[in-house]
C-alpha positions as CSV (number, residue, x, y, z in Angstrom):
1,M,-16.6,-17.0,10.3
2,R,-14.0,-16.4,12.7
3,V,-10.7,-14.9,10.9
4,C,-7.5,-14.3,11.9
5,L,-5.3,-12.0,10.1
6,L,-1.4,-11.7,10.0
7,A,0.8,-8.7,9.3
8,Y,4.4,-8.0,10.1
9,R,3.5,-4.4,10.5
10,G,0.3,-2.9,11.3
11,N,0.5,0.8,12.1
12,P,-1.7,2.4,9.3
13,Y,0.5,5.9,9.2
14,V,3.5,3.6,8.0
15,G,2.3,2.1,4.8
16,G,-0.3,0.5,2.7
17,Q,-0.5,-2.8,4.7
18,G,-1.3,-1.0,8.0
19,V,-4.3,0.8,6.2
20,Y,-5.3,-2.4,4.8
21,L,-5.4,-4.2,8.2
22,Y,-7.2,-1.5,9.6
23,E,-10.1,-1.0,7.1
24,L,-10.1,-4.6,6.3
25,T,-10.7,-5.5,10.2
26,R,-13.1,-2.9,10.6
27,A,-15.2,-4.2,7.4
28,L,-15.5,-7.7,8.3
29,V,-16.5,-7.2,12.1
30,A,-19.4,-4.8,10.5
31,L,-20.6,-7.6,8.5
32,G,-20.6,-10.0,11.5
33,H,-17.4,-11.8,11.3
34,Q,-15.2,-12.5,14.3
35,V,-11.5,-11.4,13.6
36,E,-8.4,-11.6,15.4
37,V,-5.2,-10.3,14.3
38,M,-1.5,-11.0,15.0
39,V,0.7,-8.1,14.2
40,G,4.3,-6.8,14.4
41,P,5.4,-3.2,15.2
42,P,4.8,-0.4,14.6
43,Y,1.5,-1.7,16.1
44,P,-1.7,-0.1,15.0
45,R,-3.7,2.2,16.8
46,D,-7.8,1.6,17.7
47,L,-8.0,-2.0,16.3
48,S,-8.6,-3.5,19.8
49,R,-11.9,-1.6,19.8
50,W,-13.7,-4.1,17.4
51,A,-10.8,-6.8,16.9
52,I,-8.7,-8.9,19.6
53,V,-5.2,-7.9,18.6
54,H,-2.2,-9.8,19.7
55,K,1.1,-7.8,19.3
56,V,4.0,-9.9,18.1
57,A,7.2,-8.0,19.4
58,N,10.8,-7.4,17.5
59,L,13.4,-5.8,18.4
60,N,13.7,-3.5,15.4
61,L,17.2,-4.6,14.6
62,W,16.2,-3.5,10.9
63,G,15.5,-0.1,11.8
64,R,18.7,0.3,14.0
65,Y,21.5,-1.2,12.2
66,R,23.0,1.7,10.6
67,R,23.2,3.8,14.0
68,A,24.0,1.0,16.2
69,W,26.2,-2.3,15.2
70,L,25.0,-3.8,18.9
71,P,21.8,-2.9,20.3
72,C,23.4,-2.4,23.7
73,E,20.0,-1.4,25.5
74,A,19.0,-5.2,25.2
75,P,22.2,-7.2,24.5
76,L,20.7,-10.6,26.5
77,R,17.6,-10.4,24.5
78,L,19.6,-11.2,21.7
79,L,20.2,-14.4,22.7
80,Q,16.4,-15.1,22.2
81,P,16.2,-17.5,18.7
82,A,14.1,-15.1,16.9
83,N,16.0,-12.2,17.9
84,L,19.5,-13.8,17.3
85,L,18.2,-14.7,13.8
86,D,17.1,-11.2,13.1
87,F,20.5,-9.8,14.3
88,A,22.2,-12.2,12.2
89,L,20.2,-11.1,9.2
90,T,20.5,-7.3,9.5
91,R,24.0,-7.5,9.7
92,A,24.4,-9.4,6.3
93,R,21.9,-6.4,5.2
94,F,18.9,-9.0,4.8
95,F,15.7,-7.6,5.5
96,P,14.3,-10.3,8.2
97,E,10.8,-8.9,9.4
98,P,9.1,-11.3,7.0
99,L,10.5,-14.3,7.8
100,S,11.1,-13.8,11.6
101,F,7.6,-12.5,12.2
102,S,6.0,-15.5,10.6
103,L,8.0,-17.8,12.9
104,R,6.8,-15.5,15.8
105,A,3.3,-15.9,14.6
106,L,3.5,-19.7,13.9
107,G,4.4,-20.2,17.8
108,L,1.8,-17.7,18.9
109,L,-1.0,-19.3,16.8
110,G,0.1,-22.7,18.0
111,R,-0.8,-21.5,21.3
112,R,-3.9,-19.4,20.8
113,L,-5.3,-22.8,18.7
114,R,-5.7,-24.6,22.0
115,T,-8.7,-22.4,23.2
116,Q,-9.8,-21.0,19.9
117,R,-10.9,-22.0,16.4
118,F,-10.5,-20.1,13.3
119,D,-12.1,-20.9,9.8
120,V,-9.6,-18.8,7.9
121,L,-6.1,-17.2,8.1
122,H,-5.2,-14.3,6.0
123,D,-1.6,-13.0,5.6
124,V,-1.2,-9.7,4.7
125,Q,1.9,-9.7,2.2
126,T,4.2,-11.4,5.0
127,L,5.0,-14.7,2.8
128,G,7.4,-16.0,5.3
129,Y,8.4,-19.5,5.6
130,G,6.3,-19.7,9.1
131,M,3.3,-20.0,6.8
132,L,4.2,-23.3,5.6
133,G,4.0,-24.2,9.4
134,M,0.7,-23.0,9.7
135,M,-0.6,-24.7,6.9
136,A,-0.3,-27.8,9.1
137,F,-3.0,-26.9,11.2
138,G,-5.0,-27.5,8.8
139,I,-7.1,-23.8,8.1
140,P,-7.1,-22.3,5.0
141,L,-4.2,-19.9,4.6
142,L,-5.0,-16.7,2.2
143,T,-2.7,-14.0,1.3
144,T,-3.0,-10.7,0.1
145,V,-0.2,-9.2,-2.2
146,H,-0.4,-5.5,-2.9
147,H,2.3,-5.9,-5.4
148,P,5.0,-8.4,-6.3
149,L,8.6,-7.8,-4.9
150,N,10.1,-8.6,-8.0
151,I,9.2,-5.2,-9.7
152,D,11.1,-3.4,-6.4
153,R,13.7,-5.5,-6.9
154,R,14.0,-4.9,-10.6
155,A,13.6,-1.3,-10.7
156,A,16.3,-1.1,-7.8
157,L,18.8,-3.4,-9.9
158,H,17.9,-0.9,-12.8
159,R,19.7,1.6,-10.7
160,N,22.5,0.2,-8.9
161,R,25.8,1.4,-10.0
162,T,28.1,-0.5,-7.6
163,F,28.6,-4.0,-6.2
164,E,27.5,-3.0,-3.0
165,E,24.2,-1.5,-4.4
166,V,23.5,-5.0,-6.2
167,Y,24.1,-6.9,-3.5
168,H,21.9,-4.8,-1.2
169,S,18.9,-5.2,-3.5
170,V,19.3,-8.8,-4.1
171,V,19.5,-9.6,-0.5
172,F,17.0,-7.0,0.8
173,Y,13.7,-8.3,-1.2
174,P,12.6,-11.9,0.1
175,V,11.5,-12.9,-3.2
176,G,12.5,-16.6,-3.3
177,M,11.1,-17.2,0.3
178,Q,7.8,-15.4,-0.8
179,G,7.9,-17.3,-4.3
180,V,8.1,-20.9,-2.3
181,V,4.9,-19.8,0.0
182,I,2.5,-18.1,-2.5
183,R,2.5,-21.1,-4.8
184,R,1.3,-23.2,-1.6
185,V,-1.3,-20.9,0.0
186,A,-5.1,-21.4,-0.8
187,R,-5.8,-18.1,-2.5
188,V,-3.9,-15.0,-3.5
189,I,-6.2,-11.6,-3.0
190,T,-4.7,-8.8,-4.8
191,N,-6.4,-5.2,-5.7
192,S,-6.2,-4.8,-9.6
193,Q,-6.0,-6.7,-12.9
194,A,-2.5,-5.5,-13.1
195,T,-1.0,-6.8,-10.2
196,R,-3.2,-10.0,-10.9
197,Q,-1.2,-10.3,-14.0
198,A,2.3,-9.3,-12.3
199,I,1.9,-12.0,-9.6
200,A,0.7,-14.9,-12.0
201,N,4.0,-13.8,-14.1
202,D,6.3,-13.1,-11.5
203,F,5.5,-16.0,-9.2
204,R,4.0,-18.6,-11.4
205,V,0.9,-18.8,-9.7
206,P,-2.2,-19.7,-11.8
207,R,-4.6,-16.8,-12.8
208,H,-7.6,-18.6,-11.4
209,R,-6.3,-18.8,-7.8
210,I,-6.0,-15.0,-7.8
211,A,-8.8,-13.2,-6.7
212,V,-9.0,-9.7,-7.8
213,V,-11.0,-7.5,-4.9
214,P,-10.8,-3.9,-5.8
215,G,-8.6,-1.7,-3.0
216,G,-11.2,0.1,-0.5
217,L,-11.3,3.2,1.3
218,D,-13.9,4.9,3.8
219,T,-15.7,7.1,1.7
220,T,-17.7,8.6,4.9
221,L,-14.6,9.8,6.0
222,F,-12.9,10.9,2.7
223,H,-15.5,13.3,1.3
224,N,-15.6,17.0,0.6
225,P,-17.8,18.9,3.1
226,G,-17.9,22.0,0.9
227,R,-14.4,23.3,1.9
228,R,-12.7,26.2,-0.3
229,R,-10.0,25.3,-2.4
230,R,-6.6,27.3,-1.6
231,R,-5.2,30.2,-3.8
232,P,-3.2,30.3,-5.7
233,A,-3.3,27.1,-7.3
234,T,-2.0,24.3,-5.2
235,L,-0.8,20.6,-6.2
236,L,-1.0,17.9,-3.5
237,F,1.5,14.8,-3.2
238,V,1.2,12.3,-0.8
239,G,3.7,9.8,-0.5
240,N,7.2,8.5,0.5
241,T,9.8,11.2,-1.0
242,D,12.8,9.5,-0.4
243,D,11.1,6.4,-2.4
244,W,12.3,7.3,-5.9
245,R,9.8,5.0,-7.2
246,K,6.8,7.6,-5.8
247,G,8.2,9.8,-8.5
248,A,8.3,12.9,-6.6
249,A,11.5,14.3,-8.2
250,Y,9.6,14.2,-11.8
251,L,6.7,16.4,-9.9
252,V,9.4,19.0,-8.6
253,R,10.9,19.1,-12.2
254,A,7.2,19.5,-13.5
255,L,6.5,22.2,-11.1
256,A,9.7,23.9,-12.2
257,L,8.1,24.0,-15.7
258,L,4.8,25.5,-14.7
259,P,4.0,29.3,-13.5
260,G,5.7,30.6,-10.3
261,T,2.1,31.2,-8.7
262,V,1.7,27.2,-8.6
263,R,2.6,26.0,-5.2
264,L,3.1,22.0,-3.8
265,R,2.5,20.5,-0.9
266,V,3.8,17.4,0.1
267,V,2.3,14.9,3.1
268,D,5.7,13.5,4.1
269,D,8.4,14.5,6.6
270,P,10.8,17.6,5.8
271,Y,14.6,17.7,5.6
272,P,16.5,16.2,7.3
273,T,14.3,13.1,7.9
274,K,13.7,13.0,4.2
275,K,16.5,14.1,1.9
276,L,16.0,13.3,-1.8
277,L,13.2,15.9,-2.6
278,H,14.8,18.5,-0.5
279,E,17.7,18.1,-2.8
280,E,16.0,18.3,-6.0
281,C,14.2,21.2,-4.9
282,K,17.4,23.1,-3.9
283,R,18.8,22.1,-7.3
284,L,16.1,23.4,-9.2
285,G,15.5,26.4,-7.1
286,V,11.7,25.8,-6.4
287,G,12.4,25.2,-2.5
288,H,10.0,28.2,-1.7
289,R,7.4,26.9,-3.6
290,V,7.3,23.6,-1.8
291,T,5.7,22.9,1.8
292,F,6.3,19.9,3.9
293,L,3.3,18.9,6.0
294,G,4.9,15.8,7.6
295,K,2.7,12.7,8.4
296,L,-0.9,13.5,8.5
297,E,-3.8,11.7,10.4
298,H,-6.9,11.1,8.5
299,A,-8.6,14.4,9.5
300,G,-5.4,16.8,8.4
301,L,-5.3,14.5,5.4
302,Q,-8.9,14.9,4.2
303,D,-8.6,18.5,4.7
304,E,-5.6,18.5,2.1
305,Y,-7.6,16.5,-0.4
306,C,-10.4,19.2,0.0
307,R,-8.4,22.2,-0.5
308,C,-5.9,21.6,-2.9
309,T,-6.4,22.2,-6.5
310,M,-5.5,18.8,-7.8
311,L,-3.8,15.5,-6.6
312,V,-0.7,14.8,-8.5
313,Q,0.5,11.1,-8.4
314,P,4.0,10.7,-10.7
315,S,4.7,7.4,-9.6
316,L,7.0,5.1,-11.6
317,Y,4.8,1.7,-10.6
318,E,1.5,1.6,-8.2
319,G,-0.4,-1.5,-7.2
320,F,-3.3,0.5,-6.3
321,G,-2.7,4.2,-5.6
322,L,-4.5,4.9,-2.7
323,P,-3.9,8.7,-2.5
324,A,-5.6,9.0,-6.1
325,A,-8.6,7.2,-4.5
326,E,-8.8,9.3,-1.5
327,A,-8.6,12.5,-3.7
328,L,-11.1,11.5,-5.9
329,A,-13.6,10.5,-2.9
330,C,-12.8,14.0,-1.9
331,E,-14.4,15.6,-5.4
332,T,-10.7,16.3,-6.1
333,P,-9.1,15.6,-9.8
334,V,-6.1,13.4,-10.5
335,V,-3.2,13.6,-12.8
336,A,-1.5,10.5,-12.5
337,T,0.9,8.4,-14.3
338,A,-0.4,5.4,-16.3
339,V,1.4,2.5,-14.3
340,G,0.3,-0.6,-12.7
341,A,-3.5,-0.3,-11.2
342,V,-3.6,3.3,-11.4
343,P,-5.7,3.3,-14.8
344,E,-8.2,0.9,-13.2
345,V,-8.8,3.9,-10.5
346,V,-8.2,6.8,-12.4
347,V,-10.3,6.8,-15.6
348,P,-10.5,9.4,-18.1
349,H,-13.6,11.3,-16.6
350,T,-11.9,11.6,-13.1
351,G,-8.4,12.6,-14.1
352,L,-5.7,12.9,-16.7
353,L,-3.0,9.8,-17.2
354,V,0.4,10.8,-18.9
355,P,3.6,8.5,-19.2
356,P,6.1,7.9,-16.0
357,A,9.3,9.7,-15.8
358,D,8.2,12.5,-18.3
359,P,8.2,16.1,-16.5
360,G,6.9,17.9,-19.7
361,A,3.8,15.7,-20.2
362,L,3.2,16.1,-16.4
363,A,3.4,19.7,-16.5
364,G,1.4,19.8,-19.7
365,A,-1.4,17.6,-18.1
366,I,-1.3,19.9,-14.9
367,E,-1.4,23.1,-16.6
368,S,-4.4,22.0,-19.0
369,L,-6.6,21.0,-15.8
370,L,-5.5,24.7,-14.0
371,E,-6.6,26.6,-17.1
372,D,-10.2,24.6,-16.8
373,P,-12.1,24.8,-13.4
374,N,-15.3,23.4,-15.1
375,Q,-13.4,20.5,-16.1
376,R,-11.6,19.9,-12.7
377,R,-15.1,20.4,-11.0
378,A,-16.8,17.7,-13.6
379,M,-13.9,15.3,-12.8
380,G,-14.1,15.8,-8.8
381,Q,-17.5,14.9,-8.8
382,A,-17.4,12.0,-11.2
383,G,-14.7,10.7,-8.9
384,R,-16.8,11.0,-6.0
385,R,-19.5,8.9,-7.8
386,R,-17.2,6.0,-8.8
387,M,-15.3,5.7,-5.5
388,V,-18.8,5.1,-4.0
389,R,-20.0,3.0,-6.2
390,C,-16.6,0.6,-6.7
391,F,-14.0,1.3,-3.8
392,D,-16.1,1.8,-0.9
393,W,-14.6,-0.5,2.1
394,R,-18.1,-2.0,2.6
395,I,-17.8,-3.4,-1.0
396,A,-14.1,-4.7,-0.3
397,G,-14.9,-6.4,2.9
398,A,-18.2,-7.9,1.5
399,K,-15.8,-9.3,-1.7
400,T,-12.9,-10.5,0.6
401,A,-15.4,-12.4,2.7
402,E,-17.0,-14.1,-0.5
403,V,-13.3,-15.1,-1.3
404,Y,-13.1,-16.8,2.2
405,Q,-16.2,-18.6,1.5
406,D,-15.2,-20.0,-1.8
407,V,-12.0,-21.3,-0.3
408,L,-14.3,-23.1,2.6
409,T,-16.4,-24.6,0.1
410,G,-13.7,-25.5,-1.9
411,R,-14.9,-23.6,-4.9
412,L,-12.5,-22.1,-7.4
413,P,-12.9,-19.4,-9.8
414,T,-13.4,-20.2,-13.7
415,P,-10.0,-19.8,-15.2
416,G,-9.7,-16.5,-17.0
417,R,-12.3,-15.1,-14.3
418,G,-10.0,-14.8,-11.0
419,G,-12.5,-14.1,-8.4
420,P,-15.2,-11.5,-7.6
421,G,-13.4,-8.4,-9.1
422,Q,-15.4,-5.4,-10.3
423,P,-19.0,-5.0,-10.6
424,P,-19.8,-4.2,-14.3
425,S,-20.4,-0.8,-13.9
426,C,-17.2,0.1,-12.4
427,V,-15.1,-1.5,-15.6
428,G,-14.3,1.0,-18.2
429,D,-14.4,5.2,-18.4
430,R,-18.2,5.9,-18.2
431,P,-19.3,7.9,-15.5
């Protein structure tokens, strides 16, 4: 098949959609499919080794508007229609990238179709109005949604205290636009049963039109070659510490309840780039026990997974929970919160689950594993077997291609089943 993937951001070190784009394209090419990618900045690296990459430029006005109201280094470029739209939306505090990328990609796709044919168009969580125009080309358009933005907006509104904060939360998330587009695409792909239900509820998409393809990871890269664990006991957190939904503050509060010898390593940028966790550490007096590692590439991240005592994922919501899956692939047990799709990744014989926003429960689960090295070892080994059997990218790529084939042949899953999903051996909590 000839597949065109579209993503408004593509760098794998920026977010989950970049990792997804990188790994899915590689898996599809390995299966013999031809892949082209239309992607916005920050652009992916290395993708051009196996796919044709079309860079869809923008002025990054969202990233700049707090620092400079007018980007004076390129004022004339603002007169271009798409850039002018970006400028107007950002100054009203809307997040413009999904909309403007979809419009730019629509024009690029129209030009590309003069010389190339595609069997499938696959959007990665853009769902901009430009996608409606793409449907006019007569090519099936699918989308991947890792979690509906309604969840983020509801959580933000719950925390808002001022009119300005409420306004920003309402206009920042393009929920209305995404709802219009997602109900018109040929098929929706998501990576867990929990997210499938959330999409059905929030966007009113029939469940049988949502295919569940479990998230993938590179189990040949993420493995444990026998590295020694750090001493004293070391916890690992991987995620954006300025995003309160990742729950890093609750982990630091749990750290304050644990023995003073326990250390925490954080894969994220330190102060002053990221401030929230630094301030919480200072308030609790545990800053000397916390090390910020910055953003790590794959080799450094694998080393941290292999050498820590356990990974802790204290999120308030997760559409999949990639750090937990990567840690398990490296034979590292996980303590995580039982939210979203996490219980579909971390099952009882691979880690411990606790309620969200509960530092005491988090500390209790961590301490129980610290006291039982045999359980940690058994959980790590079981986690590795489960990740290879259920979540390797070779499986995810093949199941995604199955969804493409279903769409091309007009085959719709039986209501209640919802697509390929997990094989029976991956369901439940048995090793």
